[in-house]
N, C-alpha and C positions, 0 to 999 in steps of 0.2 A: 596530512602533508601531501603536496602534489608530487607527481612522478618526477618533475624537474628538480624539486627540492632534495629528495633522497638521492637522486642521481648526482646532484651537485655535491652532496656530502661524500658520496662514494668516490666521486672524481677527486675531491680534495685528498682523501685517504690514499687513493691509488696513485696520485701524483708523486708519491714517494718513489714509485718505480723509476722516475727520472734520475733520482739519486742513486738507486741501486744498480742501474744499467752498467754493465761492465764488470762489476764486482760480484753480481748475482746472476744466475741464469733466470730467464723469464719464469720458468716453472717453480722457482724458489721465492718469487716476490711475495706470495701470500704468507709465507712463513714469518715474514716481518710485518706486513701490513695488517693481517688479521689480529695477532696478539696486541699490537700497539693500539688498534681501534678499540679492542676490549678494555685495555688499560686506561685509555683516555675516557671511555664511557664510565668506568668505575670511579675515576677521579672526579668527573663532573657530578656524578650522583652523590658522592661523599662531601663535595665542597661546602654545601650549606651548613653541615654539622662538624666540619673539620676542627674548628677551635674548641668546640665542646668535647670532642673526642680527646684532643691533646690535653685539655685541662683534666679530664677524668683520668687519663693515663698517668699524668704527673702525680695525681693525688693517690693513686693506688699501686703504682709500679713497684714500690719498695715494700709492700705488705705481702705477707705470705697467704695470699688468697687467689682464687681464680678470677682474674680481672676481666676475662672475655665477656661475661654476661653484662657487666657494667658498660663496657665499650660498645657492645651491640646496642644497648639501650640508648647510649649517648649518640650513636651514629644514626639511629632510627632505621637501621637495616640489619640483615643477618651477617654482614661483613663490616670491616672497618680497616683503617690504616692509622698507625700511630707515629708516622714519620712527619717531620716538618717540611719535607721536600715536596715539590710539585714538578711536573714535567717542564714547565717554563723555567723554573729555577735551575734544574739540571741542565737544560740546554744552554743556559747562560754561563756555565762553568765547564767549557769543553775539556779541560785537562783532567777533570775528575768525573766526567759524565758516566763512565762505566761503573766506577765505584759507587757513586751516589745513586745511580739507577738501581743497582742490585740491592743496595741498602733500602731503597724505597720499596722495592718488591718484597723484601724480607720483612717489612713493617706491616704488611697486610695480614689480616686474619688467615688462619690456616686454610679455610675453604677457598679463599680467593687465590692464595699461593698455589693451591693444587691446580686451579684453572691455568695459571701461567706455566706451571710445570709441564702440563700436557702439550703446550706449544714448544717445549724445550727452549724456553725463553732465554735462559742464561747463556746457552750456546750462541744464540743469535746476537745477544748483547756483545759477547766477546768477538764474534765475527765482524760486527759493524764497527766496533772500536778499533780492531786491527786494520780495517780499511779506512779509518779516520772519517767514518760516516755517522757515527752514533749521535753526536750532538746535533747534527743537521736533521736526522730523522726525528729525534725527540722534539726538536723545535717545530718541525712541520706538524706533528700531532698536537703539540701544545696549543697551536692556533686553531685546531678543529673544535668547533662549538657543538658539543654533544650534551649540553645541559638538559635535564628532563623537561624544563619548562619550554624549551625550544624544540626538542626532539622527544616525542613520547616513546614509551616502550614498544608500542605497536609499530611506530615509524622506524624505530631503531632496528626492528626485525627486518624491514625492507632494506635498510642500509647494509646489514650483515649479509643478507641474501644476495644483494648485488655484488658485494665483494667476493663472496664465495663463488658465485657464478664466474666472475672474471678469473679468479684463481684456478678454477677447474678447467676453464678453456685454455689457460696458459700451460697447465701441466697435463693436458689431455686426459683429465679425469672426467668422471661422469657427474655433472652437477646435480642431476636428479637423485643421486644417492644421498645427498646432503639436505635437500629441502624440496618441498612440494609447492607448486604455484598457489598463491594466496586464495584465488577465487575457487580453486578446487577444494582447498581446506574448508572454506566457508560453506560450500555445498555439502561436503561430507559431514561437517559438524551439524548443519541444519537437519540432515536426515537422521543423524544419530540422536539428537536431543529434542527435535520438534515434538514428538509424542509426549514428552515430559514437561513441556513448557508450563503447564498449569502447576505441576508439582514443584517446579523450580521457583515459583513465586511465594512459596510458604515461608513465613518469617523464620529465620534461624536455620534454614536448610543447609546441610553440609553434604558436599558431593566430592568424590575422589575420581580422578582421571588418570589413566595410564597409557603411555605410548612406549612400547618395548623397542621401537626403532626410531627414536625421537628426533634424530638429526639435530637441527638447530633449535628445535622446540616450537616450531610454528603451529603445529596441531594443538599442542597443549595450551599455548597462548590463546588460540582461537576458541577452544572449548571454554576456557576460563572467562573470556570476554563475553561469549554467548550467554553463559549462566548469569554473570554479574549484570549484564544489560537487562535481563528479566527481573533480577532481584539484587540490587546493589548491596544488600545486607547478607547475601549468601556467602558461605565460606567454601571456597574451592581449593582443594589440595591436589596438586599435580605431581605425577611420578613419571619417570622415564628412564630409559637405558639406551646408550649409544656406544657403538664400537669405534667410530672414527674420532680420533682425539681432538681435532680442531672443532668439529661439530659439537662434540660433548662440551668442550670448553665454552663455546658460545652459548649453548643452551643453559649450562650451569650458571654462567655469569648473568644471563638474561633473567633466570629465575631468582637469583640473589637480588637483583635490582628490583624485581617485582614484589619482593617480600615473601616469596615462597621459600620453603626449606631446601637449600641447595643439596642437602644430603639425600633428597628424594630422587636426584638425577644420578643414576649409577653409570659407571664406566665398565665396558666389557661386552662380551658376547652373551646375548640373552639365552642362547641354547645351552652353552656349556657352563655358564656362570650366571645363573639367574639372580639378578640383584634384588628381586622382589619375591623371593621364594616364600610361599605360603600366603602372600598378600591377596586380597580380594577388593575389587574396585567397582564403582557404580558404572563407569564408562571406560571403554577401552577402544583405542583407535590407532591405526598405523598405516604407513605406506612403506612396506618393506621392499628391499631391492628385488627387481623382477629376475627370475631365472638364475639366481645365484646358488652355486653348489654348496653343499654342507659337508664336504669331504674332510675339512680340517677338524670338525667336531664330531665326526662319524662315530668314534669309539664311545664318547660320552652319551650321545643320543641313543645309540643302539643298546648301551648298557642300561639306561633308564627304561627304554622300551621293554627290554627282556626281563628285567628284575622287578619293575614296579607296575607294568601294565597300566590299567586305568587308574591306579593309585598315583601314577606320575602324570606327565603332561602329554605323552605321545602314545597312549594306549590304543587309539583307534587304528594306527598304522603309520608306516613311514613312506613318504613319497620317494621318487627317484632321487639319486644322489645329486643330480645336476639342477635341482630346483627345490629350494627350501620354503617356498611360499606357504604351503599348507602346514608346515611345522610352526610358522609364526601364528597361524590361525589357531592351531591346537594349544599353543602356549598361551594365547590370549583367553581362549575359552576355559582353560584350567583356572583362570583367575576371576571367573564370574562369581558374584555373590549368590548363594542359594536362595530360592524362594521359600519362605516359611509362612504358612497361614496367609498366603496371598500378598505378602510383603517381601521386600528385598528384590533380588534379581539384578541383572546387569544388561547393558546394551553394548554391542560391539560393531565397529565399522573398520573395514580394511580395504585397501586398494590392491587389485590383482590385474594381471594381464589375462588373456583368454585361456591360458593353459589349465589353471585349476578347475575350470568348468567341465572339462571333458577328458583330460589326459589320463591315461591308464585304463586298461581293460578291466572287465569284471573281476572282482576280488583282488585287484592290485592294491597297493598302498593308498593311492589317490582315491580309488573308488570306495574303499572301506572308510576313508575319512569322510567323504561326501555322504555315504550311507549313515554313518554315525551321527553326523550333524542333522541330516534331514529326518531320520527316524526319531531323534530327540526333539524334533519340532523347534529347532533353534534358528533355522534360516528364515528370516522375515522377507528379505527381498534382495534383488540384484539390479543395479542400475548400470546400463551401458553408457559410457561416456564417449565424446568425440575422439577421433584420433588427433595426433599432433597437439596434444594438450599439455604434455610434460616436456621438461627441458631436455631430457636424455633419451627419449624414445618417441617415435612417431606412430607407434602401434596403438590399437584400441585398448582401452582399460575399463575396468569395472569396479564399482563399489559393491561389496557384500555387506549387508546389514543383518546382524544376528542378535537374538535376545532369548533369554530363558524365561521371559515374562510377557509373552505375546498377549495382546488384547483378545477377548473371546471371539470377535468376528474374524480375527486373523489366524486363529489356531488351526493347524492342519493345512495351512495354505502358504504359498510362496508368491511374492510379487516379482514380475519381471517388467522393468521399465526401460524403454528404448529412448535414450536422450542423445543419440549419436548426431542428430541434426540440430541440436541446440548449441550453437556456437557463433562467435563473431571472428572474422579474420583480423589478425594483428597487422598493423602497418609495417612493423619490422619484426622479423622472427628473432627469437632468443634460443640459440641452439636448435633443437628439433621442435621447439614450441612455436607453432604458427597460428594457433587458435586460442581463444579464451572464452570464458563464460561471462556474460554481462550480468549486472545485478538483477535485471528483469528476468533473465533466463534462469538464474539461480532460484529466484522466487517462484517461477513457474514450475520448475522441476520439483521443488519442495512441496508445492501445493498438489501437484499431480500424484506424487508418492503418497501423500497423506489421504488423497481422495481416490486411491487406486480401485478399491472395491466398487465404488459408485461409478467410476469412469468405465470399468469393464462391463457393467450391467446396462449402461446407457449408450446405445448406438449413436445417439445424437451429441454425445459429449465431444467437444472439439479435439480432444486428445485420445479418443477411444482406441484408435489403432496403435497408440504408442505404449499401451500398458496391457498386460495379460496377467491373470491370476490362475495358478495351478494348485491342485492337491499335491501333498507331499509324495504320494505314490506315483504320480505322473512322471517323476524323474528316475524311478527304479525300473529295472528290467531283468529278465532272466536270459542269460546267454545259453541257449540250448545247442546241443551237438546233434546235428542231423546226419544220420548214417544211411548208407546204401550198401547192399550186399556185394561182396566180391564175386564176380562172375568170370570164369576162366574156361578156355579151351586149352588143349595140351598138344604141343608140337615138339618134334625132334628135328632141329635145324642146326646149321652151323653156328648160328648165334646162341641158341639155347645150350648147345654142347659146350660152347666157350664159357657160358655162365656156370655150367656144371663143373667144369674144370677149375674155375676160380673160387668155388664155394668152399669156405673153411670147414663147415660142418660135414660136407661130403668128403673132403680130404681126410678129415679125422676118422670117418666111419669105415673107409675102405681104400683100396688102391685106385686112385682116381683115373690113372692112365688106362688100367685094365677095364675099368667101368665104362669110360667113354668109348673105348675100342669096342666093347660089347654092344653099345648103343648105336654104332655107326650103321648097321644094317637097317635101322629104323628111320634113317634120314628121310625127311619129307613126309613122314607119317603124322596125321592129325587125329586126335581123339577128342570126342565131345564131352567125355566124362572122365573123372579121375580114376574110377574103377577100370575102365577100358585102358587107360594109359598105364596104370600099374600092372595090369595083366600083360600088356605088350612088353613093358620093361622087364618084368620078372622072367618072361620066357626068353628074352634076349640074353639076360644075365645067366640063366640056367644053361643055355646052349654054349655060352662062353666060359662056363665054369666059375662064375663070380657069384659069391653068396650075397643074398639080400640082408643088409644089416638090420638088427633089431633097434627099436627106440624111435621116438617121435621126432627128434631133431633132424635125423636123416631124411625122413619122409617130408617134413616141412621144407627143408632146404631143396629137395628135389622138386617139390611142387612149385616153389618160388622160381626155380631155374627154368623149368620147361612149361610152366603155366603162362598163358598169354591172356591179358584182359580182353574180354569180348562181351559187349552188351547182350549178346544172345547166348552167352556161354552158361555153363553149369554154376549154380549158386553153391558156394563153398559153405560148409557147416562146421560149427564148433559146438559139441555137445548137443547136437540137434537144432541149434539156432543158427540163423544166417551169420556168417562172419563179415564184419564191416570192412569195407574197402577204404583204407586210409587216404587214397588218392581222390576219392569221391566225397570224402567227409566235408561237411559244410557247417557253418555256424550262423545262427539267427538270434537277434535281440528281440525278445518279446516283452511288451510292457507288463509290469507286475499285475495290472488289473485285468489281464487277458489270460484265458486258459490256453496253455501251450499246445494241448492236443487239438483243440479247435483251430488254433493258428496253423498247425501242421496240415490239418485237413483242408483248410481254405487256401493257404498260400503255397504249399509245397507239393502235396499229393497230386493235384491236377497236372503237375509237370513231371513228377517222378513218383509214380504210384507205389514203388517198392521201398520208399523212404520210411525211416522210423526215428524216434528220439531216444538217445541213450540218456535216461534220466539221471544216471549216476554221475554224469559229467556236467550237469546243469550248475551254473554259477549265478550268483546275484550281483548285479552291478548298478551303480548310480552315476548319472551324468546329467549335465544341464546344457542341452544344445540350444543356447540362447539365440544364435543367428538363425537357426532353422525355424524357430517359432515366429520370427519377425520377417521371414523371407517373403518378398512380394515378387511374383513372376512378372517379368517385363518381356513381352513378345519382341522378337527381332524385327528390325525395320523391314519394310517391303523390299523385295529384290530390285524393283524398278527404281526406288529411291536411292539405293546403294549404287546401282549401275549409273544413274545420272550423276551422282557425286563423283564417281571414279572418272567418268568422261570429262567432267568439269576440271578435275585435277590434272588429267592428261593434257587438256587444252592449255591450262595455265603453265604446266611444265614446258610444253612445246613453245609457248610464247616466250618464256624466259630463255630457253636455249637459242631461239632466233635472235634475241637481243644480244646474247653473248657472241654469236658467230658473225654478226654484222659489223 
């Protein structure tokens, strides 16, 4: 179907907005248009077998048996309708439009009725009827030709997507939360399935696919189409879960129309109400919402994390509350099929923004999740995509490809592929989407990903600079704590006496007013060692009749009050070892494959010879600094060139000002 054709169909459906204007707010148009589009599609799909279904219903309706299996067989689909009504007939009887339409909906099979319920369709029927608009709206949709022989399931997906996009714009929602651009899905499915293309051609092959954030089902449809293109006799079973009711309803109706089991598309939150608990799948893919907090399901997730650990889904760790991206990935990885005797296993693809690559310090939740994934050798590759590729964000995005059955030549390695410059400019932007991937670019990226190991080793390869391959350990590091000794000189000044007076431990140990009065004769005195300072203070206290308190807290508080940091001062000791100065403490990230003591000797000691590592504080971290690995230094332009450009601009401005004043 051409773009103009599916836009034409969407325009026909959206033309109902002309009828709704005044009685409905713009943000509510979609609440009418989307369910009626689904209803009309279901009607068109069932039309060829309608008479057979009615005949079957009449034959079995009075018998004490479950007639639903016979009706499904008669309809040729997993759903049916036993009403003699049609949208056209309902539109032709305005006085009874509401009654007849609700009866028509009630005659659908339960799985189809559930779809309409998610749209709160009965409430919209009542509202339209009260506004005397119902029969007009029904008539407009009765004229919409959505027969399968005219509009394929794939093409119908485009129509749905266009309507959802318009609805999202009208209601200021985020269109990208509901669906992903088709060319992005195509590339993602290619990268996910391409290594298995040979296996997918085996006669009788059965494959299961899960999308836990399935939206309108575009990814599931694309995966099914990819497999069946390679093997028309393959059996593909798709599974999904979606939180948005309208998107869920569209996905479920789409799967019903395609002959999939609609019960495989679950409604609800994948985190708190896993609709596929215990399930394992051959392929898993998703485009979860970017940077969405998981506060609403915090209790359920933390309970599973604390009670089940790695027996549950989130054993590796929990990310920050304001971004659940890595929770989705853990959820998907928990549903991989195990590899037994070299067979089984799964492949996973997910869309992320840049945050999951590096957010979180060593041993944070995010870092622990990355560590768990990489140390299990599940991360196969990451592909950087162009910015402005999605409807709801202009930022750069990334595909993560994971599997628990890496090929031998990929084991222990991770591919990074930079596809940020593979795009074409759109003639007209759609939301934040101003770029798209052409079929040739999709094919090129797919080939390069499959040929990554060769491209890296061949400097003459045309895309050599766009792909890099790393060992798993290259992404790990030790975060070391570099300490330097606390060095002090000791002074009695107005400032240090003020600190003595304000010190709680000193106030607790003695009469602070008497103590500070005793120290006043020492004003201006400087001692280079603590012993000398203590001797001077003791003498002043004895002369004033103030007793020296026993206990370490007093001495520490006094040292902190009159001690002044000095690079040439006395090194303070604790049990014979230098006391670290918290103000001089520093941290360094040292690659896992490098000795930390050698790193200290080479990178730190030449600048601060008295530094040492506190090994008790060392932490392990993992991050994937994608941009750094592909950074190419661009020298600044020569100053003469910049100066010439500035002078030219000044001359141009002066010329324009002259024209204005004349």
